[in-house]
N, C-alpha and C positions, 0 to 999 in steps of 0.2 A: 504493500500499500504506499501511496505518497503521504508523507507526514504533513498533516494539516493543522498541527498544534499552533495555537495562537501565542505569539510573543509580543506582549502588549507595548513594551517600550520601543522595540524595533518598529512595530506597526505604526506607532504615533509618528516616528520620525519618517517612515516611509510616506505616510499621508501627507505630512508637511512638505516633503520634497516634491511629491506630485503636485501639490497645490502651488508651489513656487514655480514649477516648470510647466504648468498647464497640461498635465498628463491625465488623459482618460484612457482606461484599459478596456478593450473589447472582451466579450465573452466568447466561449467556444460556440455558443448558439449563433452569435453574430458572424463568426468566422465561417461557419457552415452556411449561413444564410444572411448575406449582407443587407437584405431588404429590412432586417431588424435594426440596422445602424440608424441612428437619429439623422433626420434631414439636415439638421444644422451642421453635423460633421461631414456629410456627404457633400454639402455645398462648399465647405471650406477645402475639401480635398481637390476640388476643381482647380485650385491655385498651387498644387503641391505636385512636384516630381515623384516618380515611383521610387527613386533611390534616395530622395532628400532625407536628411537626418532631421526629421520632424516627427514629434510624437503622434501626429495624426496618422502617420503611416502605419501604426499599430493596427489600424482598421483595414489596411491593405494586406494583412496576413491571411490570405484566402486564396483558393484556386480560382475564384471568380472575378479577378480584376480584368477590366477592360484592357486588351493587350496594346497599350500605348505607353510611352515613357513619361508623359506629363498629363496631369489633370483628368485622368480617366475615372469613370464610374465603375459600376459592377454589372455583370451579365451572367452567362452560364459558365460552366467549368471550361477552362482552356485545355484542349486536347487535340491530338493528331491521330489520323488513321493512316497506316502504311499499307499500300496496295501490293497485291501479288507480284507485280512488275518489279518491285523493290525487294520484297522478302523471299520470293520464290515458293511461297506456300499459299493455298487458298484461304486459310484461316484469316479472320479479321483481327489484326493486331492494333490495339488503340492505346496510346500513351498520354497520360496527363502531362501538361507542360509546366515546368517549374521556372521558366525565365521570367514570368510576369508576376513573380513575387518581389517585394523590396529586396535588394541585393542580388536579384537574378537567380535565386535558388530557394527551393522550398525548405531548406534547413532553418530559415528564419522562423518558421512555425514550430519546428522541433524545439528551438531554443526558447521560444515563448512558453512552450509547455513546461520547460524545466524552471525558468526564472520566476514567472509570474506567480505560481502557487507559493513559492518561498517569499516573494515581496508582499502579497496581499495577507499573509499570515504574520508578517514581521520577523520571520526567521532570517531573511536577508535585510540587513539594515544598510540602506544605500549611503548613510553618512559614515559608515565604518567599513563595511566589507567591500572587497573587490571580487568581482565574478570571474572565475578562471574557466576558460573554455578550451579543454584539450581536444584535439580534432586532427583529422587528416586534411582539413581544408575548409569546406563549406560550413560546418558546424561552428567553427570559431568565428567565421565571418558573420554568420547569423547572430551568434551570441554577443559579439562586439557591437553590432548594429542595434540589437534590442536593448543592450545595456545603455547605450547612448540615448536612445528614445526614452528609456524609463529612468534616466538620471542617475545611472550607476556607473562605477568605474569597472574597467575590464582588463584582463590579461589573456592574450591568445597564445595557444601552444600548438605548433604544427611541425611536421618533419621538414628538415632543411631542403629537401629535394622537391618539394612541391612547386607548382608554377610561380613564375616571377610575379604575375598579375595578383595573385593572392597576397603576397608579402607587400607589394606596393599599396594595395587597397587597405590592408590592415594597418599599415604605418600611418595612415590618415585618420583612423577611427579608434583603434585599440589604444588604451593607455600604455600597454607594454606588449611586445611580441617577442616570444621565445621560440627559437628554432631548435628542435632536437635532432640528434643524428638519424640519418636514413631516409628511407622512402615511404611510400604508402603502407607498406607492410610493418614498419617499425613502431607498432603501437605500444609495446612494452616500455620503450624509452619514454614515451609521453606519459604513461603511468608512473614511471619512476620519477620524472620531474614533478609530477603532482605531489607525490609523497615528500619530495625535498621541500616543496613550498609549504606544505602542511607543517613540517618540522620547524621551519624557519620564519614564517610569515603568519601570524595568528589571524590577520585581517582577511585571508584568502577564503573564499567559498567556492569549492570545486563542483562544477557541473560537468561530470564525465558522461558523455552521451551514450557510452556503452553500458552504463548501469542506471541511468536516470529514467525513471518510469514516465516522467513527463514527456519524454521524447516518444516513447511507445504510444502513450494515451493520445497525444495530438494526432498522430497518424491514424490510430484506431478510429478516433471520433471524426476528425475533419477530413483526412484523405479517404477513409472508408466510405463516408457519406457522399463525397465528391464522385467516387467510382460508382456508387449505387445510382446517382443521378445520370451519369453518362450512359449506363446500361439502360436506364428507363427510356432515354432518348434514342438509343441505337439498336437495341436488341430486336425489336419488331416481333411479329408473331411466330416466325421461324427460327429466330436466334436462340442460341444457348450459350450462356457464360460458362466457360471452362476453367478459368483460374487466373490468378495474378502471379507475375513472374518478376522478381527483383533481385539485384545484387544486394547482398546483406549489409555490408558495411557495419554501421552501428546496430542494425536490426531494428531501427526505429520505424523506417517506411514500411517494412514487411508486417508491422502491427496492423495495417489496414487489412491484411489477409485474415486476421481473426474476425473482424467485423464482417468481411465479405463471406466468410464460411458460415456465419450465423444467419445471414440473409439468404446465402445459396449453399446449403449444406453439402451438396455433391461436388462443389467446386474445389479446386486444387490450390495449394500455395507451394510455389517453387522458389528456392533460394539458389542464387548463382554467386560465383566467386571467380577469382583470377586462377587460371590454370598453373600459373607460376607459384601460386601459393594455395594449394587445394586443401584447406584445413577441414571443412565439413566433409568433403568428398573422400579424402585419403589421410586425414590426420596430418596433413602436410604443412610445409613451411616454405619460405622463400621471399623474394622481392618481386614486384611487378610495376606496371605503369598505367594501371587503370585508376586514375586519380579519383578519389571520392569513396573508396571502399577499403578502409583499414581492416586488417585481418591478423592471422596467426593466433587467433582465439575465437571462442564462441561468446558473443555478447551476453551479458547477464539478462538483458531485456528481450532476448530472442526466445519466443515461445516454440521451442523445437518440436513439442509434441504436436503441433498443427502443421508441421512442414511435411510435404508429400514427396518432394523431389529435390535433389540437389544436383548441380551441374557446374562445370568450369569452362571459362572462356579464355582463350588465348589473348594476351594483351597485344600481340602483333596484329591480330585481327582488328582490334579497336583502333590502333594507330593507323593501319591502312585504310580503314573507312573514314577516319578523320580527313584524310586527304581526298578520297573519293567524293565525300560529301561537301567539301569546301573548296577544292581546287577547281578552277575553270574547266580544264579538260575532263575532270571527274563528273562535274555537273552536266556538261554537254553530252557525255557518253550516256548518263543515266536517262536523259531526255530521249536520246535515240533509241533507248531500250524500252521506251513506253511508259517511263515513270512520269506522271503529270508534272508539267513545268512548275505549276504553282506550289506543289510540294517540294520540288527540288530546291526551289528558292528559299524554303523554310528549313532545310536540313541543318542549318547552323543552330537550330533549337536543341540539337543533341550535343551535349558535352560528351567527354570520354566515357563516363559511366553510363550516360544514356544510350550510347552506342552499344555498350556491353549488355544493357537491358534489352535492346532490340534484338541482338543476336540470341540472347537467352530465350526470348519469346519465340523466335524462329525454331530454335531447338526443341522447345517445349511443344510447339505445333507439330513438328515432325515426329517427335516421340510418341504423341497420342494420336497421330494420323488425323488431325483435325481437318474439317471441311469448310466449305464457304459460309456456313451458317454458324460456325463456332467462333466465339469471341474470346480474346486473350487481352488482359490488361496489363500495363507496366507504367512506369514513371520515367520522365526525363528531369532528373534532379536539377540540372543547370544547363547552360548552353556554351557555345564556343566563345562567348564573350570573355571567358576567363582562361582561355587556352590559346590565344593568338600566338604567344611565344613559342608554344609547342609546335604549331604549324611551321613557324619560321625555322625552328630547330630541324624538323623533318626535312624541309627543303635543303637546308645546308648539309644535312647528313646524307641525303639520298638523291639530291639533284632535282631537275625539273620533273614535274609530274606530267606524263604523256597519256594519250589515248591508250596506248598499249598497257600502261600501268593500270588505268582505269579498268580496261576489260579484264585484266588479270585478277584484280581485287574484287570486282563485281561478281565474277564467276566462281572465284575460290571462296570468298568469305560470305557472300550473301546467298547466291543460288547454290553454291557448294557446301553450305553449312551442314554439318553432320551431327549425328546423335552420339558421338563418342564423349567420354568423360561425363556421363550422367549416371545417376543411380536413383531408382525409385525406393522410397523408404517404407519399410515395414516397422512394426512396433520396436523390434530390437535394434534396428538401424538408427531409429530416432533416439532410442535410449543411449546408444553409443555416442552420438553427437551431443546430447545433453550432458552426458557424464564428463565430457571434455571441459565443461565449465569449471569443474572442481580445481583443475590445475591453475587456472588464472585466478578465479575469484575467491576460492576458499584458501588456497595455499599462499597466494600473493597479495590479494586485495582486501582481506579481512572479512569476507562474507562467512556465513555458517553452512555447514553441511546440512543442517536441519532446514534451513530455508531452501537450499538446493533440492532437497527432497520434496519440500512443499510445492515447488514449482512444477514438479512432475505429478505428484499424487493428490494434492489438494484441489478439488474441483472449483473451489471459490478463489483460488490465488489470483488468476488472471481476470476473472469476471469481477472480483472485488475491486480491482484497479479500475476496470472499465466503468464501474458505477460511480466513481468519484467525480465524474464530470459535472454533474448537477451540483455537488457541494462546492466544487471549485468556482463555477459560474456564480453561485450565491455569494461566495466570498469576494469575488470580483465586483459584483453589484454593490455590496456593502462597502467596499473600499471606495468605489467611485462616489457613493453617497456621502462618505466622510469627507472626501476631498472637496466635494461641493461644486464641481465645475459644470455639472450637467444642466 
């Protein structure tokens, strides 16, 4: 359960800070349904840019922002459908688009789910604490951004080999940026830095995305409902929803799969990871280049008992498709293969992990031999906006991207996508993966074996967390009333 104990002194200071900074906090209900947002706030948002450091942008933490960079309102869920000419499978693959969140990534929602419950209970005192956001990229960006909007100081932690754009962005917003050794897979080094900060700096408040149930809960509630709305619009009388496919990363986003299984009990939840670090698939380890999915452990907040399939994606495939989707020769080739030009022009909505999710969805469709009426859902966490330097590096490393390169990548990695490195999970395979949590979380990070067992055996463990949304919303409404700005 998320601790919602009230700390009166901290709460009073948080209320005063919000009053001074003009901060009003949205509820989960408003993030799911922006029509609930007061008209006065919607009117003021017409003068605010999507990435502006303005407390009003807390109300843009939703899948339903108008897809414009400035002054937009709200509409339906932002999503893309990938046609068979691109995927090579008849199944309908639909992806929610993360670019139209503030910061350009949906992780801003996950960090909201972590920080706000602590703020509205007074556990996090913005006049004393510093919010620490350990991450492999977008989570610490979302955390630094929300901290700024909510009048809190922040510290971002991420591996030194992440993209240059991330560090440049964080240098402008986070109070402090700490680069830890290694790449995407070096999560243990991030954890070690957190323990060092705990020992030496009493003012830090760690929001570890891999263990924070606010991350899970935001995606269960907000992303899950967004997916349900997309299906209500797209399924039609013949359609069948087959499952959601996601790279695990912190396992926050895959929390939406728990919601979707409750609504569609026969649907599947598939978890994907890098072939260069196949922890779920093969108890493996290693380094990889699919930015956005830290690994070499099983996140504490991953409900493994609800996972039906695991698979691994070669990072070489993702980097090749970065070029196919973004280089002029690649785009021109796709159009000649029958991919609609309007879609080709929007392929920059896929960041590297989004490409991994697309490939994973293709593998899922092939594994289950899905047809034209079957629907698979996934998510595009971010866009190419934060990977321009990677594209430059690939050009320098590999030279000009030609039509021949495009043909090779299209046929090898899209039409030629195979069902290797996949495993369908029975009871004991799920149990094996769940047990891997012990070595990270009990031996290293201070969790108890009793809670680890409860995650598996207690039927109320996960549903108890899910039921906390109403209580959190009530606390937010009470907080706003005390601030007095509504």
